[in-house]
ROLUMVO-755461 format. One record per atom (N, C-alpha, C, O, CB): atom name; x, z, y; residue number from 1. Coordinates in pm, whole numbers, plus 50000, padded with zeros to 5 digits. Glycine has a CB too. Example, Ala and Ser with C-alpha at 12.3 -4.5 7.8 and 13.67 -1.06 7.14 Angstrom:
<rs>
- at/east/up/north/i
- N/51319/50780/49431/1;
- CA/51230/50780/49550/1;
- C/51320/50780/49670/1;
- O/51424/50846/49668/1;
- CB/51131/50905/49553/1;
- N/51285/50708/49775/2;
- CA/51367/50714/49894/2;
- C/51290/50787/50003/2;
- O/51341/50804/50114/2;
- CB/51408/50572/49940/2;
</rs>
This chain:
<rs>
- at/east/up/north/i
- N/74985/43951/85474/1;
- CA/75051/43824/85462/1;
- C/75009/43736/85579/1;
- O/74891/43717/85607/1;
- CB/75017/43757/85327/1;
- N/75108/43684/85644/2;
- CA/75082/43601/85760/2;
- C/75108/43455/85723/2;
- O/75212/43420/85667/2;
- CB/75170/43644/85880/2;
- N/75010/43372/85757/3;
- CA/75027/43228/85732/3;
- C/75074/43160/85858/3;
- O/75026/43189/85968/3;
- CB/74895/43164/85681/3;
- N/75167/43071/85842/4;
- CA/75213/42993/85955/4;
- C/75140/42859/85953/4;
- O/75131/42793/85849/4;
- CB/75368/42973/85952/4;
- N/75089/42823/86065/5;
- CA/75017/42696/86077/5;
- C/75103/42601/86159/5;
- O/75145/42633/86271/5;
- CB/74875/42716/86142/5;
- N/75128/42486/86102/6;
- CA/75205/42384/86172/6;
- C/75110/42271/86211/6;
- O/75032/42223/86129/6;
- CB/75323/42331/86083/6;
- N/75118/42230/86331/7;
- CA/75035/42119/86379/7;
- C/75124/41998/86403/7;
- O/75232/42009/86461/7;
- CB/74956/42158/86509/7;
- N/75077/41884/86358/8;
- CA/75152/41760/86378/8;
- C/75064/41664/86456/8;
- O/74947/41642/86421/8;
- CB/75199/41698/86241/8;
- N/75120/41607/86560/9;
- CA/75046/41510/86640/9;
- C/75117/41375/86631/9;
- O/75239/41366/86644/9;
- CB/75035/41557/86788/9;
- N/75038/41273/86608/10;
- CA/75093/41138/86599/10;
- C/75034/41056/86714/10;
- O/74913/41055/86735/10;
- CB/75061/41071/86460/10;
- N/75120/40991/86785/11;
- CA/75076/40908/86896/11;
- C/75104/40762/86862/11;
- O/75212/40727/86815/11;
- CB/75147/40949/87029/11;
- N/75005/40678/86887/12;
- CA/75023/40535/86863/12;
- C/75087/40466/86983/12;
- O/75123/40349/86975/12;
- CB/74889/40469/86830/12;
- N/75100/40539/87092/13;
- CA/75158/40481/87212/13;
- C/75309/40486/87201/13;
- O/75367/40592/87177/13;
- CB/75110/40555/87339/13;
- N/75372/40372/87217/14;
- CA/75518/40367/87206/14;
- C/75581/40433/87327/14;
- O/75532/40419/87439/14;
- CB/75567/40222/87191/14;
- N/75689/40503/87305/15;
- CA/75757/40570/87415/15;
- C/75867/40481/87473/15;
- O/75936/40521/87567/15;
- CB/75816/40703/87369/15;
- N/75884/40362/87419/16;
- CA/75986/40270/87469/16;
- C/75923/40131/87480/16;
- O/75832/40099/87405/16;
- CB/76112/40267/87376/16;
- N/75970/40051/87573/17;
- CA/75910/39917/87588/17;
- C/75941/39828/87469/17;
- O/76054/39825/87418/17;
- CB/75960/39850/87717/17;
- N/75839/39757/87425/18;
- CA/75859/39665/87313/18;
- C/75914/39533/87366/18;
- O/75869/39484/87470/18;
- CB/75725/39640/87236/18;
- N/76011/39477/87298/19;
- CA/76064/39348/87345/19;
- C/75959/39238/87326/19;
- O/75885/39237/87228/19;
- CB/76194/39311/87269/19;
- N/75955/39147/87421/20;
- CA/75864/39033/87411/20;
- C/75912/38943/87298/20;
- O/76031/38919/87285/20;
- CB/75855/38955/87546/20;
- N/75819/38894/87216/21;
- CA/75863/38802/87110/21;
- C/75919/38674/87172/21;
- O/75864/38619/87267/21;
- CB/75745/38767/87013/21;
- N/76029/38629/87116/22;
- CA/76092/38508/87167/22;
- C/76012/38386/87122/22;
- O/75967/38377/87008/22;
- CB/76239/38498/87119/22;
- N/75997/38294/87214/23;
- CA/75928/38169/87180/23;
- C/76015/38091/87083/23;
- O/76135/38072/87104/23;
- CB/75897/38084/87308/23;
- N/75953/38047/86976/24;
- CA/76026/37969/86877/24;
- C/76052/37830/86933/24;
- O/75961/37768/86988/24;
- CB/75947/37962/86743/24;
- N/76173/37780/86919/25;
- CA/76200/37645/86969/25;
- C/76120/37543/86887/25;
- O/76100/37560/86767/25;
- CB/76352/37612/86962/25;
- N/76076/37437/86955/26;
- CA/76001/37332/86887/26;
- C/76096/37262/86791/26;
- O/76208/37229/86829/26;
- CB/75938/37231/86989/26;
- N/76054/37238/86668/27;
- CA/76145/37174/86571/27;
- C/76192/37037/86620/27;
- O/76120/36966/86690/27;
- CB/76075/37159/86435/27;
- N/76312/37002/86583/28;
- CA/76368/36872/86620/28;
- C/76292/36761/86548/28;
- O/76244/36779/86437/28;
- CB/76520/36865/86586/28;
- N/76283/36646/86614/29;
- CA/76219/36529/86555/29;
- C/76322/36451/86476/29;
- O/76428/36415/86528/29;
- CB/76153/36441/86663/29;
- N/76291/36425/86350/30;
- CA/76378/36342/86266/30;
- C/76314/36205/86259/30;
- O/76206/36189/86203/30;
- CB/76399/36405/86122/30;
- N/76380/36106/86317/31;
- CA/76326/35970/86321/31;
- C/76365/35898/86192/31;
- O/76478/35852/86177/31;
- CB/76378/35893/86446/31;
- N/76269/35890/86100/32;
- CA/76293/35828/85970/32;
- C/76274/35676/85983/32;
- O/76162/35631/86003/32;
- CB/76197/35886/85862/32;
- N/76381/35598/85972/33;
- CA/76367/35453/85986/33;
- C/76291/35388/85870/33;
- O/76255/35271/85878/33;
- CB/76504/35389/85998/33;
- N/76267/35462/85764/34;
- CA/76197/35407/85647/34;
- C/76050/35448/85641/34;
- O/75981/35416/85544/34;
- CB/76267/35451/85520/34;
- N/76002/35519/85743/35;
- CA/75862/35558/85741/35;
- C/75775/35433/85759/35;
- O/75813/35340/85830/35;
- CB/75831/35663/85852/35;
- N/75658/35431/85694/36;
- CA/75575/35311/85703/36;
- C/75517/35293/85844/36;
- O/75490/35391/85914/36;
- CB/75461/35317/85601/36;
- N/75500/35168/85883/37;
- CA/75438/35137/86011/37;
- C/75300/35079/85983/37;
- O/75278/35014/85881/37;
- CB/75525/35039/86095/37;
- N/75209/35104/86074/38;
- CA/75071/35062/86056/38;
- C/75028/34983/86178/38;
- O/75047/35028/86291/38;
- CB/74979/35184/86032/38;
- N/74969/34867/86156/39;
- CA/74914/34788/86266/39;
- C/74765/34775/86242/39;
- O/74722/34732/86135/39;
- CB/74982/34646/86275/39;
- N/74687/34812/86342/40;
- CA/74542/34804/86332/40;
- C/74489/34727/86451/40;
- O/74540/34739/86562/40;
- CB/74477/34946/86324/40;
- N/74386/34646/86427/41;
- CA/74323/34573/86538/41;
- C/74195/34641/86582/41;
- O/74131/34596/86678/41;
- CB/74295/34428/86496/41;
- N/74156/34748/86514/42;
- CA/74034/34818/86552/42;
- C/74025/34956/86492/42;
- O/74105/34996/86407/42;
- CB/73914/34738/86510/42;
- N/73925/35029/86539/43;
- CA/73895/35162/86485/43;
- C/73756/35152/86425/43;
- O/73658/35126/86495/43;
- CB/73903/35275/86597/43;
- N/73746/35173/86294/44;
- CA/73617/35162/86225/44;
- C/73528/35282/86253/44;
- O/73406/35269/86256/44;
- CB/73639/35146/86076/44;
- N/73588/35399/86272/45;
- CA/73506/35517/86298/45;
- C/73585/35645/86300/45;
- O/73705/35648/86275/45;
- CB/73398/35526/86196/45;
- N/73512/35752/86330/46;
- CA/73567/35887/86337/46;
- C/73483/35978/86250/46;
- O/73365/35951/86226/46;
- CB/73573/35939/86483/46;
- N/73544/36087/86203/47;
- CA/73471/36184/86122/47;
- C/73531/36322/86148/47;
- O/73653/36337/86154/47;
- CB/73476/36147/85970/47;
- N/73444/36423/86162/48;
- CA/73491/36561/86174/48;
- C/73498/36618/86033/48;
- O/73396/36637/85968/48;
- CB/73397/36647/86267/48;
- N/73619/36644/85988/49;
- CA/73641/36692/85851/49;
- C/73670/36842/85853/49;
- O/73778/36885/85811/49;
- CB/73758/36615/85785/49;
- N/73575/36921/85901/50;
- CA/73590/37065/85900/50;
- C/73708/37114/85983/50;
- O/73792/37189/85934/50;
- CB/73606/37113/85761/50;
- N/73715/37073/86109/51;
- CA/73823/37118/86195/51;
- C/73935/37017/86211/51;
- O/74034/37044/86279/51;
- CB/73878/37244/86144/51;
- N/73920/36903/86149/52;
- CA/74018/36795/86165/52;
- C/73942/36666/86193/52;
- O/73834/36644/86139/52;
- CB/74109/36781/86036/52;
- N/73998/36583/86277/53;
- CA/73936/36455/86311/53;
- C/74002/36347/86227/53;
- O/74125/36334/86226/53;
- CB/73947/36424/86464/53;
- N/73920/36269/86158/54;
- CA/73974/36159/86078/54;
- C/73937/36027/86146/54;
- O/73820/36000/86172/54;
- CB/73920/36164/85932/54;
- N/74039/35945/86174/55;
- CA/74020/35813/86232/55;
- C/74037/35712/86120/55;
- O/74136/35716/86048/55;
- CB/74120/35786/86350/55;
- N/73942/35621/86106/56;
- CA/73955/35513/86008/56;
- C/73990/35387/86086/56;
- O/73915/35343/86173/56;
- CB/73823/35494/85924/56;
- N/74105/35329/86053/57;
- CA/74158/35213/86124/57;
- C/74134/35086/86043/57;
- O/74143/35087/85920/57;
- CB/74308/35230/86154/57;
- N/74102/34977/86113/58;
- CA/74082/34851/86043/58;
- C/74163/34741/86108/58;
- O/74214/34756/86219/58;
- CB/73933/34813/86040/58;
- N/74175/34630/86037/59;
- CA/74247/34514/86088/59;
- C/74175/34388/86044/59;
- O/74120/34382/85934/59;
- CB/74395/34514/86039/59;
- N/74177/34288/86131/60;
- CA/74117/34160/86095/60;
- C/74210/34088/85997/60;
- O/74330/34077/86020/60;
- CB/74092/34072/86222/60;
- N/74152/34041/85888/61;
- CA/74228/33969/85786/61;
- C/74152/33844/85746/61;
- O/74029/33840/85749/61;
- CB/74256/34059/85662/61;
- N/74227/33744/85710/62;
- CA/74168/33620/85664/62;
- C/74196/33607/85515/62;
- O/74312/33611/85473/62;
- CB/74224/33496/85744/62;
- N/74092/33591/85435/63;
- CA/74107/33581/85289/63;
- C/74133/33434/85253/63;
- O/74040/33354/85246/63;
- CB/73980/33635/85216/63;
- N/74260/33401/85230/64;
- CA/74297/33263/85199/64;
- C/74275/33229/85051/64;
- O/74305/33117/85009/64;
- CB/74443/33238/85236/64;
- N/74225/33322/84973/65;
- CA/74193/33294/84833/65;
- C/74063/33214/84824/65;
- O/74035/33153/84721/65;
- CB/74181/33425/84752/65;
- N/73985/33214/84930/66;
- CA/73859/33140/84932/66;
- C/73883/32997/84982/66;
- O/73978/32970/85055/66;
- CB/73754/33212/85022/66;
- N/73795/32908/84942/67;
- CA/73804/32769/84987/67;
- C/73786/32760/85139/67;
- O/73854/32684/85206/67;
- CB/73699/32681/84916/67;
- N/73693/32839/85191/68;
- CA/73669/32846/85336/68;
- C/73696/32989/85383/68;
- O/73605/33072/85386/68;
- CB/73521/32802/85371/68;
- N/73821/33018/85418/69;
- CA/73855/33155/85458/69;
- C/73775/33201/85580/69;
- O/73751/33125/85674/69;
- CB/74004/33165/85488/69;
- N/73736/33325/85576/70;
- CA/73666/33386/85689/70;
- C/73740/33514/85729/70;
- O/73807/33577/85648/70;
- CB/73516/33417/85653/70;
- N/73725/33550/85856/71;
- CA/73783/33676/85902/71;
- C/73699/33793/85854/71;
- O/73576/33790/85861/71;
- CB/73795/33677/86056/71;
- N/73767/33895/85805/72;
- CA/73699/34017/85762/72;
- C/73772/34136/85822/72;
- O/73892/34130/85849/72;
- CB/73695/34027/85606/72;
- N/73697/34245/85843/73;
- CA/73759/34370/85886/73;
- C/73792/34449/85759/73;
- O/73705/34475/85677/73;
- CB/73664/34452/85982/73;
- N/73919/34486/85746/74;
- CA/73965/34558/85628/74;
- C/74023/34692/85672/74;
- O/74103/34698/85765/74;
- CB/74071/34474/85549/74;
- N/73983/34799/85605/75;
- CA/74040/34931/85635/75;
- C/74187/34928/85595/75;
- O/74222/34896/85482/75;
- CB/73964/35045/85559/75;
- N/74274/34962/85692/76;
- CA/74419/34961/85666/76;
- C/74479/35101/85662/76;
- O/74594/35119/85622/76;
- CB/74489/34878/85772/76;
- N/74402/35201/85703/77;
- CA/74456/35337/85697/77;
- C/74363/35438/85760/77;
- O/74268/35404/85831/77;
- CB/74590/35342/85764/77;
- N/74394/35563/85732/78;
- CA/74321/35675/85791/78;
- C/74423/35773/85844/78;
- O/74526/35799/85781/78;
- CB/74226/35742/85687/78;
- N/74394/35828/85961/79;
- CA/74479/35929/86021/79;
- C/74393/36053/86040/79;
- O/74287/36046/86102/79;
- CB/74542/35880/86158/79;
- N/74439/36166/85988/80;
- CA/74365/36291/86002/80;
- C/74448/36388/86083/80;
- O/74563/36417/86049/80;
- CB/74328/36350/85863/80;
- N/74389/36440/86191/81;
- CA/74459/36529/86283/81;
- C/74379/36657/86305/81;
- O/74257/36651/86319/81;
- CB/74485/36459/86418/81;
- N/74445/36773/86308/82;
- CA/74375/36894/86350/82;
- C/74319/36872/86492/82;
- O/74380/36800/86571/82;
- CB/74470/37020/86346/82;
- N/74205/36931/86523/83;
- CA/74140/36905/86651/83;
- C/74232/36929/86771/83;
- O/74232/36845/86862/83;
- CB/74017/36993/86664/83;
- N/74311/37038/86777/84;
- CA/74400/37053/86893/84;
- C/74502/36939/86905/84;
- O/74538/36900/87016/84;
- CB/74474/37186/86884/84;
- N/74548/36887/86794/85;
- CA/74643/36775/86797/85;
- C/74570/36648/86843/85;
- O/74627/36569/86919/85;
- CB/74707/36753/86656/85;
- N/74446/36628/86797/86;
- CA/74368/36511/86840/86;
- C/74344/36518/86991/86;
- O/74351/36416/87060/86;
- CB/74233/36505/86764/86;
- N/74314/36638/87043/87;
- CA/74294/36653/87187/87;
- C/74422/36623/87263/87;
- O/74419/36557/87367/87;
- CB/74246/36796/87220/87;
- N/74535/36670/87213/88;
- CA/74663/36642/87278/88;
- C/74693/36492/87274/88;
- O/74748/36437/87370/88;
- CB/74778/36721/87209/88;
- N/74658/36426/87164/89;
- CA/74679/36281/87153/89;
- C/74595/36207/87257/89;
- O/74645/36116/87324/89;
- CB/74643/36231/87012/89;
- N/74469/36245/87272/90;
- CA/74382/36180/87371/90;
- C/74439/36198/87511/90;
- O/74443/36103/87589/90;
- CB/74238/36238/87363/90;
- N/74482/36319/87544/91;
- CA/74537/36346/87676/91;
- C/74663/36264/87701/91;
- O/74678/36202/87807/91;
- CB/74569/36496/87691/91;
- N/74754/36263/87605/92;
- CA/74880/36190/87620/92;
- C/74856/36039/87624/92;
- O/74918/35968/87704/92;
- CB/74976/36224/87505/92;
- N/74765/35989/87540/93;
- CA/74737/35846/87537/93;
- C/74670/35800/87667/93;
- O/74704/35694/87720/93;
- CB/74646/35812/87417/93;
- N/74576/35880/87718/94;
- CA/74513/35846/87846/94;
- C/74616/35842/87958/94;
- O/74613/35751/88041/94;
- CB/74402/35946/87879/94;
- N/74706/35940/87962/95;
- CA/74810/35943/88066/95;
- C/74901/35821/88053/95;
- O/74936/35759/88153/95;
- CB/74894/36073/88056/95;
- N/74939/35786/87931/96;
- CA/75025/35670/87908/96;
- C/74956/35541/87954/96;
- O/75016/35459/88022/96;
- CB/75064/35659/87759/96;
- N/74829/35525/87916/97;
- CA/74755/35404/87954/97;
- C/74739/35395/88106/97;
- O/74748/35286/88163/97;
- CB/74618/35402/87886/97;
- N/74714/35508/88171/98;
- CA/74705/35510/88318/98;
- C/74837/35463/88380/98;
- O/74837/35382/88472/98;
- CB/74670/35652/88370/98;
- N/74949/35514/88328/99;
- CA/75081/35477/88380/99;
- C/75108/35328/88361/99;
- O/75176/35266/88443/99;
- CB/75190/35559/88311/99;
- N/75055/35270/88254/100;
- CA/75077/35129/88224/100;
- C/74978/35037/88295/100;
- O/74986/34915/88283/100;
- CB/75069/35106/88075/100;
- N/74884/35096/88369/101;
- CA/74786/35016/88443/101;
- C/74661/34982/88364/101;
- O/74584/34895/88405/101;
- CB/74849/34892/88489/101;
- N/74640/35048/88251/102;
- CA/74521/35025/88168/102;
- C/74436/35151/88170/102;
- O/74435/35227/88073/102;
- CB/74561/34985/88021/102;
- N/74364/35172/88278/103;
- CA/74289/35296/88298/103;
- C/74169/35305/88203/103;
- O/74078/35223/88212/103;
- CB/74241/35305/88441/103;
- N/74167/35404/88112/104;
- CA/74051/35422/88025/104;
- C/73925/35455/88106/104;
- O/73815/35413/88070/104;
- CB/74077/35532/87923/104;
- N/73941/35532/88214/105;
- CA/73827/35569/88297/105;
- C/73765/35445/88362/105;
- O/73643/35430/88363/105;
- CB/73870/35670/88406/105;
- N/73848/35358/88415/106;
- CA/73798/35235/88478/106;
- C/73736/35142/88374/106;
- O/73637/35075/88402/106;
- CB/73911/35162/88553/106;
- N/73793/35137/88254/107;
- CA/73738/35052/88148/107;
- C/73599/35100/88107/107;
- O/73509/35019/88086/107;
- CB/73832/35052/88025/107;
- N/73581/35232/88097/108;
- CA/73449/35287/88062/108;
- C/73348/35259/88174/108;
- O/73233/35225/88147/108;
- CB/73459/35441/88036/108;
- N/73393/35272/88300/109;
- CA/73304/35245/88413/109;
- C/73263/35098/88417/109;
- O/73154/35065/88464/109;
- CB/73373/35284/88545/109;
- N/73351/35011/88367/110;
- CA/73321/34867/88366/110;
- C/73236/34826/88246/110;
- O/73201/34709/88233/110;
- CB/73450/34788/88366/110;
- N/73204/34921/88159/111;
- CA/73116/34891/88047/111;
- C/73182/34880/87912/111;
- O/73118/34839/87815/111;
- CB/73047/34766/88074/111;
- N/73311/34915/87901/112;
- CA/73378/34912/87770/112;
- C/73309/35010/87677/112;
- O/73264/35117/87720/112;
- CB/73530/34945/87783/112;
- N/73301/34975/87550/113;
- CA/73236/35063/87453/113;
- C/73309/35058/87320/113;
- O/73390/34969/87294/113;
- CB/73089/35025/87435/113;
- N/73277/35154/87238/114;
- CA/73331/35162/87103/114;
- C/73239/35084/87011/114;
- O/73117/35101/87016/114;
- CB/73346/35310/87055/114;
- N/73297/34999/86926/115;
- CA/73214/34921/86833/115;
- C/73199/34993/86703/115;
- O/73133/34944/86612/115;
- CB/73273/34783/86809/115;
</rs>
């Protein structure tokens, strides 16, 4: 009795070129006229929230419920951004401020600081 032996070889190397994945188009921006707007007169602080940067924004407010109103800093909102988005924001904001004549680099050299 003769046994026939069959050998099978599998190659992981493709014999044809793989098409390059197409870049997905960036989603369109929908400008919602009803989205809330936020006005802040200061930044209270930053926090690293496990890979996201959280900015706490404040605004000066006067409490007119008191007989002698005083200005107070009140937290008006928090913005949390993934770190790559925060980096892109810093880059874009610095470029915008430079174009407008408000150089962040020159302000830091002149002694500007974060409170």
